[in-house]
PDB file of N, CA, C and O in Angstrom:
ATOM      1  N   MET A   1     -25.277   4.381  10.528  1.00  0.00           N
ATOM      2  CA  MET A   1     -25.507   3.055   9.848  1.00  0.00           C
ATOM      3  C   MET A   1     -26.869   2.434  10.482  1.00  0.00           C
ATOM      4  O   MET A   1     -27.059   2.249  11.684  1.00  0.00           O
ATOM      5  N   GLN A   2     -27.676   2.181   9.548  1.00  0.00           N
ATOM      6  CA  GLN A   2     -29.182   1.485   9.821  1.00  0.00           C
ATOM      7  C   GLN A   2     -29.041   0.140   9.928  1.00  0.00           C
ATOM      8  O   GLN A   2     -28.479  -0.540   9.069  1.00  0.00           O
ATOM      9  N   ILE A   3     -29.600  -0.367  11.111  1.00  0.00           N
ATOM     10  CA  ILE A   3     -29.790  -1.919  11.143  1.00  0.00           C
ATOM     11  C   ILE A   3     -31.202  -2.193  11.206  1.00  0.00           C
ATOM     12  O   ILE A   3     -31.888  -1.435  11.890  1.00  0.00           O
ATOM     13  N   GLN A   4     -31.725  -3.116  10.627  1.00  0.00           N
ATOM     14  CA  GLN A   4     -33.017  -3.632  10.350  1.00  0.00           C
ATOM     15  C   GLN A   4     -33.238  -4.396  11.751  1.00  0.00           C
ATOM     16  O   GLN A   4     -32.332  -5.049  12.269  1.00  0.00           O
ATOM     17  N   LEU A   5     -34.442  -4.268  12.286  1.00  0.00           N
ATOM     18  CA  LEU A   5     -34.592  -4.932  13.583  1.00  0.00           C
ATOM     19  C   LEU A   5     -34.710  -6.422  13.373  1.00  0.00           C
ATOM     20  O   LEU A   5     -34.263  -7.193  14.222  1.00  0.00           O
ATOM     21  N   ASP A   6     -35.354  -6.901  12.162  1.00  0.00           N
ATOM     22  CA  ASP A   6     -35.437  -8.338  11.904  1.00  0.00           C
ATOM     23  C   ASP A   6     -33.995  -8.971  11.873  1.00  0.00           C
ATOM     24  O   ASP A   6     -33.834 -10.151  12.182  1.00  0.00           O
ATOM     25  N   ASP A   7     -32.977  -8.180  11.502  1.00  0.00           N
ATOM     26  CA  ASP A   7     -31.718  -8.797  11.492  1.00  0.00           C
ATOM     27  C   ASP A   7     -30.954  -8.814  12.850  1.00  0.00           C
ATOM     28  O   ASP A   7     -29.929  -9.490  12.933  1.00  0.00           O
ATOM     29  N   ILE A   8     -31.289  -8.289  13.638  1.00  0.00           N
ATOM     30  CA  ILE A   8     -30.694  -8.541  15.177  1.00  0.00           C
ATOM     31  C   ILE A   8     -30.823  -9.816  15.725  1.00  0.00           C
ATOM     32  O   ILE A   8     -31.913 -10.375  15.839  1.00  0.00           O
ATOM     33  N   ARG A   9     -29.692 -10.331  16.090  1.00  0.00           N
ATOM     34  CA  ARG A   9     -29.884 -11.855  17.032  1.00  0.00           C
ATOM     35  C   ARG A   9     -29.879 -11.195  18.371  1.00  0.00           C
ATOM     36  O   ARG A   9     -30.945 -11.231  18.984  1.00  0.00           O
ATOM     37  N   TYR A  10     -28.824 -10.574  18.951  1.00  0.00           N
ATOM     38  CA  TYR A  10     -28.792 -10.300  20.206  1.00  0.00           C
ATOM     39  C   TYR A  10     -27.894  -8.937  20.392  1.00  0.00           C
ATOM     40  O   TYR A  10     -27.418  -8.358  19.415  1.00  0.00           O
ATOM     41  N   ILE A  11     -27.722  -8.516  21.638  1.00  0.00           N
ATOM     42  CA  ILE A  11     -26.915  -7.384  21.710  1.00  0.00           C
ATOM     43  C   ILE A  11     -26.370  -7.614  23.131  1.00  0.00           C
ATOM     44  O   ILE A  11     -26.981  -8.085  24.090  1.00  0.00           O
ATOM     45  N   GLU A  12     -24.997  -7.153  23.067  1.00  0.00           N
ATOM     46  CA  GLU A  12     -24.068  -7.639  24.380  1.00  0.00           C
ATOM     47  C   GLU A  12     -23.660  -6.089  24.944  1.00  0.00           C
ATOM     48  O   GLU A  12     -23.296  -5.242  24.128  1.00  0.00           O
ATOM     49  N   GLY A  13     -23.731  -5.823  26.162  1.00  0.00           N
ATOM     50  CA  GLY A  13     -23.498  -4.502  26.765  1.00  0.00           C
ATOM     51  C   GLY A  13     -22.019  -4.603  27.159  1.00  0.00           C
ATOM     52  O   GLY A  13     -21.583  -5.625  27.687  1.00  0.00           O
ATOM     53  N   LEU A  14     -21.228  -3.503  26.889  1.00  0.00           N
ATOM     54  CA  LEU A  14     -19.916  -3.454  27.374  1.00  0.00           C
ATOM     55  C   LEU A  14     -19.757  -1.937  27.947  1.00  0.00           C
ATOM     56  O   LEU A  14     -19.369  -1.032  27.208  1.00  0.00           O
ATOM     57  N   LYS A  15     -20.024  -1.765  29.061  1.00  0.00           N
ATOM     58  CA  LYS A  15     -20.013  -0.472  29.851  1.00  0.00           C
ATOM     59  C   LYS A  15     -20.874   0.450  28.891  1.00  0.00           C
ATOM     60  O   LYS A  15     -22.084   0.336  28.692  1.00  0.00           O
ATOM     61  N   ASP A  16     -19.953   1.456  28.293  1.00  0.00           N
ATOM     62  CA  ASP A  16     -20.869   2.624  27.502  1.00  0.00           C
ATOM     63  C   ASP A  16     -20.903   2.211  26.140  1.00  0.00           C
ATOM     64  O   ASP A  16     -21.251   3.075  25.336  1.00  0.00           O
ATOM     65  N   TYR A  17     -20.587   0.954  25.654  1.00  0.00           N
ATOM     66  CA  TYR A  17     -20.765   0.444  24.104  1.00  0.00           C
ATOM     67  C   TYR A  17     -21.873  -0.770  24.342  1.00  0.00           C
ATOM     68  O   TYR A  17     -22.081  -1.390  25.385  1.00  0.00           O
ATOM     69  N   VAL A  18     -22.447  -0.900  23.197  1.00  0.00           N
ATOM     70  CA  VAL A  18     -23.087  -2.011  22.966  1.00  0.00           C
ATOM     71  C   VAL A  18     -22.524  -2.872  21.653  1.00  0.00           C
ATOM     72  O   VAL A  18     -22.030  -2.212  20.738  1.00  0.00           O
ATOM     73  N   LYS A  19     -22.571  -4.043  21.553  1.00  0.00           N
ATOM     74  CA  LYS A  19     -22.334  -4.904  20.419  1.00  0.00           C
ATOM     75  C   LYS A  19     -23.573  -5.327  19.974  1.00  0.00           C
ATOM     76  O   LYS A  19     -24.272  -5.929  20.789  1.00  0.00           O
ATOM     77  N   ILE A  20     -24.064  -5.114  18.682  1.00  0.00           N
ATOM     78  CA  ILE A  20     -25.016  -5.486  18.170  1.00  0.00           C
ATOM     79  C   ILE A  20     -24.704  -6.689  17.040  1.00  0.00           C
ATOM     80  O   ILE A  20     -24.066  -6.523  16.001  1.00  0.00           O
ATOM     81  N   TYR A  21     -25.323  -7.961  17.510  1.00  0.00           N
ATOM     82  CA  TYR A  21     -25.128  -9.117  16.606  1.00  0.00           C
ATOM     83  C   TYR A  21     -26.024  -9.301  15.615  1.00  0.00           C
ATOM     84  O   TYR A  21     -27.178  -9.413  16.028  1.00  0.00           O
ATOM     85  N   THR A  22     -25.860  -9.383  14.239  1.00  0.00           N
ATOM     86  CA  THR A  22     -26.929  -9.432  13.353  1.00  0.00           C
ATOM     87  C   THR A  22     -26.702 -10.900  12.573  1.00  0.00           C
ATOM     88  O   THR A  22     -25.757 -11.671  12.739  1.00  0.00           O
ATOM     89  N   GLU A  23     -27.713 -11.039  11.779  1.00  0.00           N
ATOM     90  CA  GLU A  23     -27.716 -12.330  11.176  1.00  0.00           C
ATOM     91  C   GLU A  23     -26.659 -12.377   9.995  1.00  0.00           C
ATOM     92  O   GLU A  23     -25.951 -13.355   9.753  1.00  0.00           O
ATOM     93  N   GLN A  24     -26.654 -11.111   9.254  1.00  0.00           N
ATOM     94  CA  GLN A  24     -25.857 -10.919   8.266  1.00  0.00           C
ATOM     95  C   GLN A  24     -24.274 -10.720   8.263  1.00  0.00           C
ATOM     96  O   GLN A  24     -23.563 -11.058   7.317  1.00  0.00           O
ATOM     97  N   SER A  25     -23.843 -10.173   9.352  1.00  0.00           N
ATOM     98  CA  SER A  25     -22.665  -9.926   9.703  1.00  0.00           C
ATOM     99  C   SER A  25     -21.924 -10.833  10.503  1.00  0.00           C
ATOM    100  O   SER A  25     -22.462 -11.144  11.566  1.00  0.00           O
ATOM    101  N   PRO A  26     -20.629 -11.418  10.203  1.00  0.00           N
ATOM    102  CA  PRO A  26     -20.071 -12.178  11.049  1.00  0.00           C
ATOM    103  C   PRO A  26     -19.497 -11.647  12.173  1.00  0.00           C
ATOM    104  O   PRO A  26     -19.073 -12.401  13.050  1.00  0.00           O
ATOM    105  N   ARG A  27     -19.402 -10.094  12.303  1.00  0.00           N
ATOM    106  CA  ARG A  27     -18.489  -9.399  13.144  1.00  0.00           C
ATOM    107  C   ARG A  27     -19.700  -8.403  13.806  1.00  0.00           C
ATOM    108  O   ARG A  27     -20.404  -7.778  13.014  1.00  0.00           O
ATOM    109  N   PRO A  28     -19.899  -8.285  15.054  1.00  0.00           N
ATOM    110  CA  PRO A  28     -20.867  -7.417  15.772  1.00  0.00           C
ATOM    111  C   PRO A  28     -20.508  -5.955  15.169  1.00  0.00           C
ATOM    112  O   PRO A  28     -19.432  -5.659  14.649  1.00  0.00           O
ATOM    113  N   ILE A  29     -21.620  -5.106  15.344  1.00  0.00           N
ATOM    114  CA  ILE A  29     -21.557  -3.749  15.221  1.00  0.00           C
ATOM    115  C   ILE A  29     -21.397  -3.154  16.527  1.00  0.00           C
ATOM    116  O   ILE A  29     -22.119  -3.531  17.450  1.00  0.00           O
ATOM    117  N   LEU A  30     -20.518  -2.254  16.695  1.00  0.00           N
ATOM    118  CA  LEU A  30     -20.153  -1.654  17.956  1.00  0.00           C
ATOM    119  C   LEU A  30     -20.795  -0.179  17.918  1.00  0.00           C
ATOM    120  O   LEU A  30     -20.676   0.573  16.951  1.00  0.00           O
ATOM    121  N   SER A  31     -21.445   0.114  19.021  1.00  0.00           N
ATOM    122  CA  SER A  31     -22.386   1.534  19.158  1.00  0.00           C
ATOM    123  C   SER A  31     -21.964   2.122  20.511  1.00  0.00           C
ATOM    124  O   SER A  31     -21.914   1.425  21.524  1.00  0.00           O
ATOM    125  N   LEU A  32     -21.674   3.384  20.494  1.00  0.00           N
ATOM    126  CA  LEU A  32     -21.387   4.086  21.716  1.00  0.00           C
ATOM    127  C   LEU A  32     -22.868   4.431  22.394  1.00  0.00           C
ATOM    128  O   LEU A  32     -23.460   5.490  22.190  1.00  0.00           O
ATOM    129  N   MET A  33     -23.348   3.383  23.212  1.00  0.00           N
ATOM    130  CA  MET A  33     -24.635   3.534  23.814  1.00  0.00           C
ATOM    131  C   MET A  33     -24.695   2.511  24.874  1.00  0.00           C
ATOM    132  O   MET A  33     -24.052   1.467  24.760  1.00  0.00           O
ATOM    133  N   ASN A  34     -25.578   2.806  26.100  1.00  0.00           N
ATOM    134  CA  ASN A  34     -25.410   1.946  27.134  1.00  0.00           C
ATOM    135  C   ASN A  34     -26.755   1.063  26.963  1.00  0.00           C
ATOM    136  O   ASN A  34     -27.725   1.404  26.287  1.00  0.00           O
ATOM    137  N   MET A  35     -26.629  -0.162  27.720  1.00  0.00           N
ATOM    138  CA  MET A  35     -27.893  -0.926  27.544  1.00  0.00           C
ATOM    139  C   MET A  35     -29.165  -0.387  27.815  1.00  0.00           C
ATOM    140  O   MET A  35     -30.123  -0.666  27.095  1.00  0.00           O
ATOM    141  N   LYS A  36     -29.279   0.499  28.967  1.00  0.00           N
ATOM    142  CA  LYS A  36     -30.544   0.990  29.237  1.00  0.00           C
ATOM    143  C   LYS A  36     -31.278   1.941  28.050  1.00  0.00           C
ATOM    144  O   LYS A  36     -32.484   2.066  27.836  1.00  0.00           O
ATOM    145  N   ALA A  37     -30.267   2.496  27.429  1.00  0.00           N
ATOM    146  CA  ALA A  37     -30.574   3.643  26.340  1.00  0.00           C
ATOM    147  C   ALA A  37     -31.228   2.446  25.112  1.00  0.00           C
ATOM    148  O   ALA A  37     -32.377   2.580  24.692  1.00  0.00           O
ATOM    149  N   ILE A  38     -30.564   1.609  24.764  1.00  0.00           N
ATOM    150  CA  ILE A  38     -30.893   0.830  23.701  1.00  0.00           C
ATOM    151  C   ILE A  38     -32.175  -0.194  23.987  1.00  0.00           C
ATOM    152  O   ILE A  38     -32.989  -0.552  23.136  1.00  0.00           O
ATOM    153  N   GLU A  39     -32.160  -0.547  25.273  1.00  0.00           N
ATOM    154  CA  GLU A  39     -33.366  -1.430  25.837  1.00  0.00           C
ATOM    155  C   GLU A  39     -34.557  -0.483  25.613  1.00  0.00           C
ATOM    156  O   GLU A  39     -35.561  -0.923  25.053  1.00  0.00           O
ATOM    157  N   GLN A  40     -34.500   0.667  25.982  1.00  0.00           N
ATOM    158  CA  GLN A  40     -35.788   1.510  25.648  1.00  0.00           C
ATOM    159  C   GLN A  40     -35.994   1.857  24.275  1.00  0.00           C
ATOM    160  O   GLN A  40     -37.125   2.246  23.983  1.00  0.00           O
ATOM    161  N   MET A  41     -35.082   1.792  23.327  1.00  0.00           N
ATOM    162  CA  MET A  41     -35.334   2.144  21.931  1.00  0.00           C
ATOM    163  C   MET A  41     -36.055   0.817  21.083  1.00  0.00           C
ATOM    164  O   MET A  41     -36.714   0.889  20.045  1.00  0.00           O
ATOM    165  N   LEU A  42     -35.719  -0.366  21.848  1.00  0.00           N
ATOM    166  CA  LEU A  42     -36.338  -1.638  21.183  1.00  0.00           C
ATOM    167  C   LEU A  42     -37.499  -1.854  21.619  1.00  0.00           C
ATOM    168  O   LEU A  42     -37.861  -1.564  22.759  1.00  0.00           O
ATOM    169  N   PRO A  43     -38.364  -2.508  20.557  1.00  0.00           N
ATOM    170  CA  PRO A  43     -39.790  -2.661  21.158  1.00  0.00           C
ATOM    171  C   PRO A  43     -39.891  -4.034  21.771  1.00  0.00           C
ATOM    172  O   PRO A  43     -39.502  -5.093  21.278  1.00  0.00           O
ATOM    173  N   GLU A  44     -40.560  -3.807  23.092  1.00  0.00           N
ATOM    174  CA  GLU A  44     -40.685  -4.680  24.130  1.00  0.00           C
ATOM    175  C   GLU A  44     -41.244  -6.026  23.529  1.00  0.00           C
ATOM    176  O   GLU A  44     -40.798  -7.102  23.927  1.00  0.00           O
ATOM    177  N   SER A  45     -42.181  -5.958  22.609  1.00  0.00           N
ATOM    178  CA  SER A  45     -42.829  -7.142  21.993  1.00  0.00           C
ATOM    179  C   SER A  45     -41.932  -8.217  21.343  1.00  0.00           C
ATOM    180  O   SER A  45     -42.142  -9.428  21.281  1.00  0.00           O
ATOM    181  N   ARG A  46     -40.807  -7.451  20.837  1.00  0.00           N
ATOM    182  CA  ARG A  46     -39.786  -8.433  19.964  1.00  0.00           C
ATOM    183  C   ARG A  46     -38.339  -8.634  20.676  1.00  0.00           C
ATOM    184  O   ARG A  46     -37.540  -9.444  20.205  1.00  0.00           O
ATOM    185  N   PHE A  47     -38.051  -7.909  21.761  1.00  0.00           N
ATOM    186  CA  PHE A  47     -36.863  -8.188  22.506  1.00  0.00           C
ATOM    187  C   PHE A  47     -37.071  -8.407  23.826  1.00  0.00           C
ATOM    188  O   PHE A  47     -37.994  -7.813  24.383  1.00  0.00           O
ATOM    189  N   ILE A  48     -36.284  -9.253  24.502  1.00  0.00           N
ATOM    190  CA  ILE A  48     -36.150  -9.221  25.910  1.00  0.00           C
ATOM    191  C   ILE A  48     -34.862  -9.208  26.481  1.00  0.00           C
ATOM    192  O   ILE A  48     -33.926  -9.799  25.942  1.00  0.00           O
ATOM    193  N   ARG A  49     -34.735  -8.519  27.631  1.00  0.00           N
ATOM    194  CA  ARG A  49     -33.591  -8.544  28.266  1.00  0.00           C
ATOM    195  C   ARG A  49     -33.454  -9.726  29.221  1.00  0.00           C
ATOM    196  O   ARG A  49     -34.291 -10.017  30.076  1.00  0.00           O
ATOM    197  N   VAL A  50     -32.259 -10.411  28.979  1.00  0.00           N
ATOM    198  CA  VAL A  50     -32.038 -11.863  29.831  1.00  0.00           C
ATOM    199  C   VAL A  50     -30.878 -11.887  30.799  1.00  0.00           C
ATOM    200  O   VAL A  50     -30.630 -12.832  31.547  1.00  0.00           O
ATOM    201  N   HIS A  51     -30.158 -10.709  30.713  1.00  0.00           N
ATOM    202  CA  HIS A  51     -28.961 -10.701  31.723  1.00  0.00           C
ATOM    203  C   HIS A  51     -28.566  -9.411  31.589  1.00  0.00           C
ATOM    204  O   HIS A  51     -28.791  -8.790  30.550  1.00  0.00           O
ATOM    205  N   ARG A  52     -27.920  -8.863  32.658  1.00  0.00           N
ATOM    206  CA  ARG A  52     -27.395  -7.616  32.628  1.00  0.00           C
ATOM    207  C   ARG A  52     -26.732  -7.081  31.495  1.00  0.00           C
ATOM    208  O   ARG A  52     -26.883  -5.931  31.082  1.00  0.00           O
ATOM    209  N   SER A  53     -25.991  -7.948  31.004  1.00  0.00           N
ATOM    210  CA  SER A  53     -25.383  -7.558  29.576  1.00  0.00           C
ATOM    211  C   SER A  53     -25.778  -8.129  28.225  1.00  0.00           C
ATOM    212  O   SER A  53     -25.026  -8.147  27.251  1.00  0.00           O
ATOM    213  N   PHE A  54     -27.143  -8.639  28.250  1.00  0.00           N
ATOM    214  CA  PHE A  54     -27.693  -9.065  27.064  1.00  0.00           C
ATOM    215  C   PHE A  54     -28.987  -8.799  26.690  1.00  0.00           C
ATOM    216  O   PHE A  54     -29.771  -8.819  27.638  1.00  0.00           O
ATOM    217  N   ILE A  55     -29.410  -8.584  25.741  1.00  0.00           N
ATOM    218  CA  ILE A  55     -30.772  -8.406  25.027  1.00  0.00           C
ATOM    219  C   ILE A  55     -30.886  -9.301  23.932  1.00  0.00           C
ATOM    220  O   ILE A  55     -30.093  -9.191  22.997  1.00  0.00           O
ATOM    221  N   VAL A  56     -31.896 -10.299  23.926  1.00  0.00           N
ATOM    222  CA  VAL A  56     -32.055 -11.028  22.657  1.00  0.00           C
ATOM    223  C   VAL A  56     -33.407 -10.838  22.015  1.00  0.00           C
ATOM    224  O   VAL A  56     -34.421 -10.467  22.607  1.00  0.00           O
ATOM    225  N   GLN A  57     -33.302 -11.136  20.737  1.00  0.00           N
ATOM    226  CA  GLN A  57     -34.745 -10.939  19.812  1.00  0.00           C
ATOM    227  C   GLN A  57     -35.478 -12.343  20.105  1.00  0.00           C
ATOM    228  O   GLN A  57     -34.982 -13.448  19.885  1.00  0.00           O
ATOM    229  N   LYS A  58     -36.626 -12.116  20.591  1.00  0.00           N
ATOM    230  CA  LYS A  58     -37.360 -13.175  20.912  1.00  0.00           C
ATOM    231  C   LYS A  58     -37.637 -14.261  20.043  1.00  0.00           C
ATOM    232  O   LYS A  58     -37.681 -15.444  20.382  1.00  0.00           O
ATOM    233  N   SER A  59     -37.863 -13.704  18.664  1.00  0.00           N
ATOM    234  CA  SER A  59     -37.985 -14.643  17.450  1.00  0.00           C
ATOM    235  C   SER A  59     -36.880 -15.486  17.110  1.00  0.00           C
ATOM    236  O   SER A  59     -37.039 -16.484  16.407  1.00  0.00           O
ATOM    237  N   LYS A  60     -35.642 -15.104  17.620  1.00  0.00           N
ATOM    238  CA  LYS A  60     -34.403 -15.729  17.068  1.00  0.00           C
ATOM    239  C   LYS A  60     -33.932 -16.890  18.090  1.00  0.00           C
ATOM    240  O   LYS A  60     -32.967 -17.632  17.909  1.00  0.00           O
ATOM    241  N   ILE A  61     -34.851 -16.899  19.256  1.00  0.00           N
ATOM    242  CA  ILE A  61     -34.341 -17.914  20.201  1.00  0.00           C
ATOM    243  C   ILE A  61     -34.761 -19.307  19.598  1.00  0.00           C
ATOM    244  O   ILE A  61     -35.907 -19.453  19.174  1.00  0.00           O
ATOM    245  N   ARG A  62     -33.971 -20.186  19.563  1.00  0.00           N
ATOM    246  CA  ARG A  62     -34.249 -21.637  18.955  1.00  0.00           C
ATOM    247  C   ARG A  62     -33.961 -22.893  19.878  1.00  0.00           C
ATOM    248  O   ARG A  62     -34.440 -24.022  19.772  1.00  0.00           O
ATOM    249  N   GLU A  63     -32.935 -22.347  20.938  1.00  0.00           N
ATOM    250  CA  GLU A  63     -32.319 -23.459  21.874  1.00  0.00           C
ATOM    251  C   GLU A  63     -32.034 -22.857  23.149  1.00  0.00           C
ATOM    252  O   GLU A  63     -31.399 -21.811  23.282  1.00  0.00           O
ATOM    253  N   ILE A  64     -32.531 -23.557  24.098  1.00  0.00           N
ATOM    254  CA  ILE A  64     -32.420 -23.188  25.490  1.00  0.00           C
ATOM    255  C   ILE A  64     -31.850 -24.356  26.177  1.00  0.00           C
ATOM    256  O   ILE A  64     -32.351 -25.477  26.095  1.00  0.00           O
ATOM    257  N   GLU A  65     -30.656 -24.040  26.946  1.00  0.00           N
ATOM    258  CA  GLU A  65     -29.835 -25.126  27.539  1.00  0.00           C
ATOM    259  C   GLU A  65     -29.450 -24.734  28.979  1.00  0.00           C
ATOM    260  O   GLU A  65     -28.597 -23.899  29.281  1.00  0.00           O
ATOM    261  N   ARG A  66     -30.164 -25.422  29.777  1.00  0.00           N
ATOM    262  CA  ARG A  66     -30.071 -25.120  31.401  1.00  0.00           C
ATOM    263  C   ARG A  66     -30.350 -23.741  31.216  1.00  0.00           C
ATOM    264  O   ARG A  66     -31.274 -23.432  30.463  1.00  0.00           O
ATOM    265  N   ASN A  67     -29.474 -22.590  31.977  1.00  0.00           N
ATOM    266  CA  ASN A  67     -29.873 -21.450  32.226  1.00  0.00           C
ATOM    267  C   ASN A  67     -29.152 -20.333  31.062  1.00  0.00           C
ATOM    268  O   ASN A  67     -28.687 -19.217  31.295  1.00  0.00           O
ATOM    269  N   ARG A  68     -29.242 -21.054  29.767  1.00  0.00           N
ATOM    270  CA  ARG A  68     -28.464 -20.404  28.751  1.00  0.00           C
ATOM    271  C   ARG A  68     -29.255 -20.334  27.450  1.00  0.00           C
ATOM    272  O   ARG A  68     -30.092 -21.230  27.332  1.00  0.00           O
ATOM    273  N   ILE A  69     -29.172 -19.498  26.493  1.00  0.00           N
ATOM    274  CA  ILE A  69     -29.718 -19.359  25.352  1.00  0.00           C
ATOM    275  C   ILE A  69     -28.596 -19.675  24.474  1.00  0.00           C
ATOM    276  O   ILE A  69     -27.564 -19.021  24.623  1.00  0.00           O
ATOM    277  N   VAL A  70     -28.651 -20.644  23.521  1.00  0.00           N
ATOM    278  CA  VAL A  70     -27.731 -21.103  22.583  1.00  0.00           C
ATOM    279  C   VAL A  70     -28.043 -20.469  21.071  1.00  0.00           C
ATOM    280  O   VAL A  70     -29.100 -20.598  20.454  1.00  0.00           O
ATOM    281  N   PHE A  71     -26.882 -19.768  20.645  1.00  0.00           N
ATOM    282  CA  PHE A  71     -26.987 -19.245  19.324  1.00  0.00           C
ATOM    283  C   PHE A  71     -25.586 -19.899  18.533  1.00  0.00           C
ATOM    284  O   PHE A  71     -24.531 -19.285  18.371  1.00  0.00           O
ATOM    285  N   GLY A  72     -25.820 -21.051  18.172  1.00  0.00           N
ATOM    286  CA  GLY A  72     -24.687 -21.728  17.440  1.00  0.00           C
ATOM    287  C   GLY A  72     -23.590 -22.111  18.603  1.00  0.00           C
ATOM    288  O   GLY A  72     -23.945 -22.861  19.512  1.00  0.00           O
ATOM    289  N   ASP A  73     -22.302 -21.606  18.565  1.00  0.00           N
ATOM    290  CA  ASP A  73     -21.420 -21.756  19.546  1.00  0.00           C
ATOM    291  C   ASP A  73     -21.345 -20.578  20.538  1.00  0.00           C
ATOM    292  O   ASP A  73     -20.324 -20.375  21.195  1.00  0.00           O
ATOM    293  N   VAL A  74     -22.351 -19.872  20.626  1.00  0.00           N
ATOM    294  CA  VAL A  74     -22.478 -18.912  21.644  1.00  0.00           C
ATOM    295  C   VAL A  74     -23.328 -19.109  22.598  1.00  0.00           C
ATOM    296  O   VAL A  74     -24.493 -19.348  22.280  1.00  0.00           O
ATOM    297  N   TYR A  75     -22.987 -19.060  23.873  1.00  0.00           N
ATOM    298  CA  TYR A  75     -24.048 -19.072  25.112  1.00  0.00           C
ATOM    299  C   TYR A  75     -24.448 -17.863  25.651  1.00  0.00           C
ATOM    300  O   TYR A  75     -23.542 -17.074  25.917  1.00  0.00           O
ATOM    301  N   ILE A  76     -25.636 -17.513  25.887  1.00  0.00           N
ATOM    302  CA  ILE A  76     -25.990 -16.345  26.539  1.00  0.00           C
ATOM    303  C   ILE A  76     -26.476 -16.682  27.848  1.00  0.00           C
ATOM    304  O   ILE A  76     -27.393 -17.504  27.835  1.00  0.00           O
ATOM    305  N   PRO A  77     -26.067 -16.224  29.098  1.00  0.00           N
ATOM    306  CA  PRO A  77     -26.666 -16.633  30.168  1.00  0.00           C
ATOM    307  C   PRO A  77     -27.812 -15.839  30.687  1.00  0.00           C
ATOM    308  O   PRO A  77     -27.828 -14.608  30.669  1.00  0.00           O
ATOM    309  N   ILE A  78     -28.679 -16.516  31.108  1.00  0.00           N
ATOM    310  CA  ILE A  78     -29.911 -15.945  31.714  1.00  0.00           C
ATOM    311  C   ILE A  78     -29.817 -15.579  33.045  1.00  0.00           C
ATOM    312  O   ILE A  78     -29.850 -16.521  33.837  1.00  0.00           O
ATOM    313  N   GLY A  79     -29.697 -14.350  33.554  1.00  0.00           N
ATOM    314  CA  GLY A  79     -29.540 -13.857  34.821  1.00  0.00           C
ATOM    315  C   GLY A  79     -30.687 -14.011  35.817  1.00  0.00           C
ATOM    316  O   GLY A  79     -31.846 -13.898  35.417  1.00  0.00           O
ATOM    317  N   ASP A  80     -30.398 -14.277  37.154  1.00  0.00           N
ATOM    318  CA  ASP A  80     -31.189 -14.610  38.124  1.00  0.00           C
ATOM    319  C   ASP A  80     -32.410 -13.616  38.263  1.00  0.00           C
ATOM    320  O   ASP A  80     -33.526 -14.004  38.608  1.00  0.00           O
ATOM    321  N   SER A  81     -32.104 -12.290  37.964  1.00  0.00           N
ATOM    322  CA  SER A  81     -32.836 -11.177  37.984  1.00  0.00           C
ATOM    323  C   SER A  81     -33.944 -11.029  36.965  1.00  0.00           C
ATOM    324  O   SER A  81     -34.982 -10.371  37.039  1.00  0.00           O
ATOM    325  N   TYR A  82     -33.437 -11.862  35.916  1.00  0.00           N
ATOM    326  CA  TYR A  82     -34.392 -11.671  34.563  1.00  0.00           C
ATOM    327  C   TYR A  82     -35.000 -13.015  34.280  1.00  0.00           C
ATOM    328  O   TYR A  82     -35.736 -13.180  33.308  1.00  0.00           O
ATOM    329  N   LYS A  83     -34.691 -14.001  35.144  1.00  0.00           N
ATOM    330  CA  LYS A  83     -35.178 -15.422  35.045  1.00  0.00           C
ATOM    331  C   LYS A  83     -36.664 -15.499  35.039  1.00  0.00           C
ATOM    332  O   LYS A  83     -37.227 -16.209  34.206  1.00  0.00           O
ATOM    333  N   GLN A  84     -37.367 -14.778  35.961  1.00  0.00           N
ATOM    334  CA  GLN A  84     -38.825 -15.029  35.895  1.00  0.00           C
ATOM    335  C   GLN A  84     -39.620 -14.421  34.664  1.00  0.00           C
ATOM    336  O   GLN A  84     -40.590 -15.015  34.194  1.00  0.00           O
ATOM    337  N   ALA A  85     -39.192 -13.283  34.193  1.00  0.00           N
ATOM    338  CA  ALA A  85     -39.584 -12.440  33.006  1.00  0.00           C
ATOM    339  C   ALA A  85     -39.456 -13.344  31.817  1.00  0.00           C
ATOM    340  O   ALA A  85     -40.315 -13.465  30.943  1.00  0.00           O
ATOM    341  N   PHE A  86     -38.127 -14.066  31.870  1.00  0.00           N
ATOM    342  CA  PHE A  86     -37.966 -15.046  30.585  1.00  0.00           C
ATOM    343  C   PHE A  86     -38.811 -16.237  30.573  1.00  0.00           C
ATOM    344  O   PHE A  86     -39.301 -16.725  29.554  1.00  0.00           O
ATOM    345  N   MET A  87     -38.964 -16.707  31.841  1.00  0.00           N
ATOM    346  CA  MET A  87     -39.607 -17.925  31.931  1.00  0.00           C
ATOM    347  C   MET A  87     -41.252 -17.656  31.603  1.00  0.00           C
ATOM    348  O   MET A  87     -41.962 -18.466  31.007  1.00  0.00           O
ATOM    349  N   ASP A  88     -41.615 -16.588  32.025  1.00  0.00           N
ATOM    350  CA  ASP A  88     -43.075 -16.184  31.625  1.00  0.00           C
ATOM    351  C   ASP A  88     -43.317 -15.928  30.238  1.00  0.00           C
ATOM    352  O   ASP A  88     -44.430 -16.142  29.759  1.00  0.00           O
ATOM    353  N   PHE A  89     -42.149 -15.385  29.396  1.00  0.00           N
ATOM    354  CA  PHE A  89     -42.304 -15.279  27.910  1.00  0.00           C
ATOM    355  C   PHE A  89     -42.232 -16.721  27.471  1.00  0.00           C
ATOM    356  O   PHE A  89     -43.094 -17.083  26.670  1.00  0.00           O
ATOM    357  N   ILE A  90     -41.346 -17.588  27.869  1.00  0.00           N
ATOM    358  CA  ILE A  90     -41.331 -19.003  27.166  1.00  0.00           C
ATOM    359  C   ILE A  90     -42.543 -19.694  27.584  1.00  0.00           C
ATOM    360  O   ILE A  90     -43.034 -20.474  26.767  1.00  0.00           O
ATOM    361  N   ASN A  91     -43.040 -19.564  28.570  1.00  0.00           N
ATOM    362  CA  ASN A  91     -44.397 -20.173  28.837  1.00  0.00           C
ATOM    363  C   ASN A  91     -45.566 -19.835  28.055  1.00  0.00           C
ATOM    364  O   ASN A  91     -46.453 -20.616  27.712  1.00  0.00           O
ATOM    365  N   ALA A  92     -45.464 -18.300  27.746  1.00  0.00           N
ATOM    366  CA  ALA A  92     -46.562 -17.794  26.999  1.00  0.00           C
ATOM    367  C   ALA A  92     -46.595 -18.022  25.533  1.00  0.00           C
ATOM    368  O   ALA A  92     -47.583 -17.746  24.852  1.00  0.00           O
ATOM    369  N   LYS A  93     -45.309 -18.620  24.974  1.00  0.00           N
ATOM    370  CA  LYS A  93     -45.467 -18.879  23.590  1.00  0.00           C
ATOM    371  C   LYS A  93     -46.394 -20.065  23.168  1.00  0.00           C
ATOM    372  O   LYS A  93     -46.560 -20.325  21.976  1.00  0.00           O
TER     373      LYS A  93
END
């Protein structure tokens, strides 16, 4: 199954699988792949890892609340080890 990069909102890692959340589908797409592998496939200019278990598309970030990114009723935490890179990205906008 082909997924358009523009359609991806965020990706959640679950051990050896990833859940890809898209704009078009109410349910995530499950893929047998780990976070490191998918992170290396995604263009760094468009995606940022914000937590051990989450990668988000930079252009889809609309709301940040405390140490979390908000996608509607979903809250994605910003991990301590990823916070500096995320803040650098936000400040460079």
